[in-house]
C-alpha positions in Angstrom: 105.3 116.7 88.4 107.8 115.1 86.1 106.8 114.0 82.6 107.2 110.3 83.7 104.9 110.9 86.7 102.4 112.7 84.5 102.3 109.8 82.0 101.9 107.3 84.8 99.0 109.2 86.3 97.5 109.6 82.9 97.3 105.8 82.6 95.6 105.2 86.0 93.8 108.5 86.7 93.1 110.1 83.3 90.1 112.2 84.4 92.2 113.7 87.3 95.0 114.6 85.0 92.6 116.2 82.5 90.9 118.2 85.3 94.2 119.3 86.7 95.4 120.4 83.3 92.2 122.4 82.9 92.6 123.9 86.4 96.0 125.3 85.7 94.6 127.7 83.2 91.6 128.7 85.3 92.3 128.4 89.0 95.0 130.5 90.6 97.6 128.1 91.8 95.7 125.2 90.2 93.7 124.4 93.4 91.2 126.0 95.8 93.1 125.2 99.0 96.9 124.9 99.5 96.7 121.5 101.3 95.0 120.0 98.2 98.3 120.1 96.3 100.1 117.4 98.2 99.2 114.2 96.4 100.8 115.3 93.9 97.6 115.4 91.8 94.6 116.9 93.6 91.8 114.6 94.4 88.7 115.4 92.3 85.9 113.9 94.4 82.5 113.4 92.7 80.4 111.9 95.6 80.6 110.6 99.2 78.5 108.6 101.6 79.2 107.5 105.1 82.9 107.1 105.6 83.7 106.7 101.9 84.2 108.9 98.9 84.8 108.4 95.2 86.9 110.3 92.8 86.4 111.3 89.1 88.2 108.1 88.0 85.9 105.9 90.1 88.4 105.2 92.8 87.0 104.6 96.3 88.6 105.9 99.5 88.1 105.3 103.2 87.9 108.9 104.3 89.7 110.1 107.4 89.8 113.7 106.2 86.0 114.0 106.5 85.8 117.4 104.8 88.9 118.8 106.7 87.3 117.4 109.9 84.0 119.2 109.2 82.0 116.0 108.8 81.2 114.2 112.1 78.1 112.2 111.4 79.4 110.8 108.1 79.0 112.1 104.5 75.5 112.8 103.4 73.6 111.8 106.6 69.9 111.5 105.7 68.5 113.7 108.4 70.9 116.6 107.5 70.1 116.3 103.8 66.4 116.4 104.6 66.8 119.5 106.7 68.8 121.2 103.9 66.2 120.3 101.3 63.4 121.7 103.5 65.4 125.0 103.8 66.0 125.0 100.0 62.3 124.6 99.3 61.7 127.8 101.3 64.4 129.9 99.6 68.1 129.6 100.2 69.0 133.2 100.9 66.9 136.1 102.2 69.4 138.8 103.2 67.5 138.9 106.5 67.4 137.1 109.8 65.1 134.1 110.0 63.7 131.7 112.6 66.3 129.0 111.9 69.1 131.4 113.0 67.5 131.8 116.4 67.0 128.0 116.8 70.6 127.4 115.8 72.0 130.0 118.2 69.9 128.5 121.1 71.3 125.0 120.3 74.9 126.3 120.4 74.1 128.2 123.6 72.8 125.1 125.3 75.9 123.0 124.3 79.0 125.4 124.6 79.9 126.5 128.1 81.1 130.0 127.2 78.3 130.7 124.7 76.3 133.4 126.6 75.9 135.0 123.2 76.7 133.9 119.6 77.6 135.8 116.5 77.5 133.7 113.3 80.1 134.0 110.5 80.9 132.0 107.3 84.0 130.1 108.3 86.6 129.4 111.1 88.9 132.0 109.6 86.2 134.6 109.7 85.5 133.7 113.3 89.2 134.1 114.2 89.2 137.6 112.5 86.1 138.6 114.4 87.3 137.3 117.8 90.4 139.4 117.6 88.4 142.5 116.8 86.1 141.7 119.7 89.0 141.2 122.1 90.7 144.5 121.1 87.4 146.4 121.4 86.6 145.0 124.8 90.0 145.3 126.4 91.3 148.4 124.6 94.6 146.5 124.0 96.0 145.6 120.6 98.3 142.5 120.8 97.6 138.8 120.8 99.7 135.9 122.2 100.0 132.8 120.1 101.8 129.5 120.6 104.2 127.9 118.1 102.5 125.7 115.6 98.9 126.7 116.4 96.7 127.4 113.4 93.7 129.8 113.6 93.0 130.7 110.0 94.8 132.3 107.1 94.2 136.0 107.7 96.8 138.7 108.5 95.9 138.8 112.2 97.3 135.3 112.7 100.1 135.9 110.1 102.9 134.2 112.0 103.2 131.3 114.3 101.6 128.4 112.4 104.6 127.3 110.3 108.3 126.6 110.8 110.1 128.9 111.3 107.5 130.1 113.7 108.7 133.7 114.0 108.4 134.3 110.2 105.3 135.3 108.3 103.2 132.4 106.9 102.7 134.1 103.6 103.8 136.9 101.3 101.6 140.0 101.5 101.2 140.4 105.3 101.9 144.0 106.5 104.5 144.4 109.1 102.0 146.3 111.2 99.8 143.2 111.5 102.8 141.0 112.4 103.8 143.5 115.1 100.6 142.8 116.9 101.4 139.0 117.2 103.7 137.6 119.9 104.6 133.9 119.3 106.2 131.8 122.0 106.5 128.1 122.8 103.6 126.6 124.8 105.4 127.2 128.1 103.5 128.6 131.1 106.5 130.4 132.5 107.0 132.2 129.2 103.3 133.0 129.2 103.5 134.7 132.6 106.6 136.6 131.6 104.7 138.0 128.6 101.7 139.0 130.7 103.9 140.7 133.3 106.0 142.7 130.8 103.5 143.6 128.0 100.5 145.6 129.2 99.1 145.7 125.7 98.3 142.0 125.5 94.6 141.7 124.8 94.2 137.9 124.4 95.8 134.5 124.0 94.3 132.5 121.2 95.1 128.8 121.0 93.9 125.4 119.8 93.2 123.9 123.3 94.1 120.3 122.2 97.5 121.5 120.9 99.2 122.8 117.8 97.7 121.9 114.4 94.6 120.0 115.8 96.7 118.2 118.5 99.7 117.2 116.4 101.7 118.8 119.2 99.4 118.0 122.1 98.5 120.1 125.2 97.2 118.7 128.4 94.1 119.6 130.3 96.4 120.6 133.2 98.2 123.1 130.9 94.8 124.6 129.9 93.7 124.8 133.5 96.8 126.7 134.5 96.5 129.0 131.4 92.9 129.7 132.4 94.2 130.7 135.9 96.9 133.0 134.5 94.7 134.8 132.0 92.1 135.5 134.7 94.8 136.7 137.0 96.4 139.1 134.5 93.2 140.3 132.8 94.0 138.7 129.4 91.1 137.2 127.4 91.3 133.4 126.8 90.1 132.5 123.3 89.7 128.8 122.3 89.9 128.0 118.7 87.4 125.2 118.6 87.1 125.0 114.9 88.2 121.4 115.0 87.7 120.5 118.7 84.3 122.1 118.9 81.5 119.4 119.2 84.1 116.7 118.5 85.8 116.3 121.9 82.3 116.4 123.5 78.9 117.9 122.7 80.2 121.1 124.2 83.7 120.8 122.7 87.0 120.8 124.4 85.8 123.2 127.0 83.2 120.7 128.2 85.8 117.8 127.9 88.3 119.7 130.1 85.8 121.3 132.4 87.1 124.8 131.6 85.3 127.9 130.3 87.3 130.3 128.1 86.2 133.9 127.6 85.4 133.3 124.0 85.5 130.4 121.5 85.7 130.2 117.7 83.7 127.6 115.8 83.4 126.3 112.3 83.1 123.0 110.4 80.9 120.8 112.6 78.8 123.7 113.9 77.3 124.1 110.4 77.0 120.3 109.7 79.9 120.4 107.3 78.5 123.3 105.3 79.9 126.9 105.1 79.4 128.5 108.5 81.0 129.4 111.8 80.5 131.4 114.9 82.1 133.3 117.7 80.7 132.6 121.2 81.5 134.4 124.4 80.7 135.9 127.7 77.7 138.2 127.7 79.6 141.2 128.9 82.2 140.8 126.1 79.7 140.2 123.4 78.0 143.5 124.4 80.5 145.1 122.1 77.9 144.5 119.3 75.1 146.2 121.1 73.6 149.5 119.8 72.8 152.0 122.5 71.3 154.8 120.5 74.2 157.1 121.3 75.6 158.2 117.9 79.2 158.4 119.2 79.1 155.0 120.8 77.3 153.3 118.0 79.8 154.7 115.4 83.1 154.5 117.4 82.8 152.2 120.4 81.0 149.1 119.1 82.2 146.3 116.9 81.2 146.6 113.2 80.4 143.3 111.7 78.7 142.4 108.4 78.4 139.3 106.2 75.9 138.7 103.5 75.7 135.0 104.1 76.0 134.9 107.9 73.7 132.1 109.3 72.3 131.5 105.8 69.2 129.2 106.0 70.7 126.2 104.4 73.8 126.2 106.7 71.5 126.9 109.7 69.3 123.9 108.8 72.4 121.6 108.4 73.8 122.9 111.7 70.6 122.4 113.6 70.1 118.8 112.4 73.7 118.0 113.2 73.8 119.5 116.6 70.6 117.7 117.6 72.4 114.4 117.1 75.6 115.8 118.6 73.7 116.7 121.8 72.9 113.0 122.5 76.6 112.1 122.7 76.0 108.9 120.8 78.1 109.9 117.7 81.1 110.5 120.0 80.9 107.1 121.7 81.1 105.4 118.3 83.7 107.7 116.6 85.9 107.7 119.7 85.8 103.8 119.9 86.7 103.5 116.2 89.6 105.9 116.7 90.9 104.1 119.8 90.9 100.7 117.9 92.7 102.4 114.9 95.3 104.1 117.1 96.1 100.9 119.0 96.2 98.8 115.8 98.5 101.3 114.1 100.8 101.5 117.1 101.0 97.7 117.4 102.0 97.6 113.7 104.8 100.1 114.2 106.0 98.0 117.2 105.8 94.8 115.3 107.7 96.3 112.3 110.3 97.9 114.7 109.6 101.3 113.1 110.8 104.4 115.0 107.4 106.0 115.4 104.2 105.9 117.4 100.5 106.8 117.2 98.7 109.1 119.5 95.6 111.4 119.8 92.4 112.0 121.8 88.8 111.1 121.2 88.1 110.6 117.5 91.5 112.0 116.3 94.7 110.1 115.5 98.2 111.3 114.7 101.2 109.3 113.5 104.8 110.3 114.2 107.4 108.7 111.9 111.1 109.2 112.3 113.2 109.4 109.1 116.7 108.4 108.2 117.3 104.7 108.7 120.0 103.9 111.2 119.4 107.0 113.3 116.3 105.6 115.0 116.0 105.8 118.8 116.9 102.8 121.0 113.5 102.8 122.6 110.1 104.0 121.3 109.7 106.1 124.5 112.7 108.1 123.5 110.8 109.4 120.5 108.0 111.0 122.4 108.3 114.8 122.7 106.1 117.8 122.9 108.4 120.1 121.0 106.5 121.7 118.1 109.5 121.9 115.8 110.0 118.1 116.1 106.5 116.8 115.8 105.7 119.3 113.0 109.1 118.8 111.4 108.8 115.3 110.0 110.7 115.4 106.7 108.6 116.4 103.8 109.6 113.3 101.8 108.3 111.1 104.6 105.0 112.9 104.8 104.6 112.9 101.0 105.4 109.2 100.6 103.1 108.2 103.5 100.2 110.2 102.0 100.7 109.0 98.5 101.1 105.3 99.4 97.9 105.4 101.5 96.0 107.2 98.7 97.2 104.6 96.1 95.6 102.0 98.4 92.4 103.9 99.0 92.9 105.8 102.3 92.8 109.6 102.6 93.9 111.6 105.6 93.1 115.2 106.8 96.6 116.5 106.2 100.1 115.8 107.3 100.0 112.3 108.9 96.8 112.2 110.8 93.0 112.0 110.5 89.7 111.7 112.2 87.0 109.1 112.5 83.2 109.8 112.4 80.0 108.2 113.5 79.9 106.4 110.1 83.2 104.5 110.2 82.7 100.8 110.7 84.9 98.0 112.2 85.4 96.8 108.7 86.7 100.2 107.6 89.1 100.2 110.5 90.4 96.6 109.8 90.9 97.4 106.1 92.8 100.6 107.0 95.1 98.7 109.4 95.9 96.1 106.6 96.7 99.0 104.3 98.7 100.8 106.9 100.9 97.8 107.5 101.5 97.4 103.8 102.4 101.1 103.5 104.8 100.9 106.5 106.6 97.9 105.1 106.9 99.6 101.7 108.4 102.7 103.4 110.9 100.6 105.3 111.9 98.7 102.2 112.5 101.9 100.3 114.5 103.3 103.3 112.1 106.3 103.8 111.6 105.8 107.5 113.9 104.7 110.4 113.9 101.5 112.4 114.6 101.3 116.1 118.3 100.5 116.8 
């Protein structure tokens, strides 16, 4: 941040500037999550309720990030808070299994089609790590197939594929040996079958079933159906990363929405009611890799070893149970999906009215916005913009994304990341209309400043 920018923020957001200054000498990198650096000041949120949140300087935001999509019922829903308080009154950590864990597992089992058995973890990334270990143990194979742009956590086992260029590591510090276990290809079914035919060491394909980066580069149900057929035919495990799609696309997640059953699925975020928690679910025969047999050799060398001090901790279990009980009704989905549909249509109409080279898309309670940069190079027709290529949809120029996010934030709207967001059961028609008014103002500002392109 330049000195001029710093001074400007000091005038309007003095508390945020002070907190950021302090964080630079205490937090590695200055933030707790890489995506929080993009504003350019991090948001320092003090409280949230429903679909709104407030920062340390008292600024109010309509929230479409919803805790990185972890919040589906709205911030601080009373029944979830009450359940958490009851759990806290009984002691927040035992270091033992407890009755709430069993109740939570049975709720997940009743909702998720592939959940014959459940193993709880502390986050989606932990679930991704564990799912890969399970797949390798069950199949005896070591490699995993990934699609370009798909994100399944930050660990070494998924250390390439999520970021452009897709064949390069996503971070420093990832061993070449880990990278060698990952095959990354475009989401092309012919390429998938070629890999299955030529590589006998392919244990699993792990993907976000809605498409790369929570549907930024969308996949169809038909694609998923054919992938299910191919994985079954070639004996490769199909693992759905449902950390975002789980319980959002339907009470049973994307697999219920699509009418397909993967071999395993990874869950986080909503499964724990927006608190720390996650799970791996899977077929009973696959999940037997955790079973003790009493045979010393098997129990030491042939089963999956998995620990975790806070797995299924009572507070997260309580939050998860209270959330999933409402999820099971399907009512939160009807409202959130309707709000997102109104928002998507309204935003798309605005882009059409303003003759901007872009469009809005998404499923259920999710929206994504594609904006083409470089005025004068816009397509002749909006239809010409639509593409499923990961490099294009994930390749909107950084200056466009940054300007879009900052202009929205300045007017009181926050997104998940990039150029999209999610609605919840708490968003209202007033929230949506206010957002559309702000969106139109932002689009006009970006056109005026020649940040985005117009149709020819």
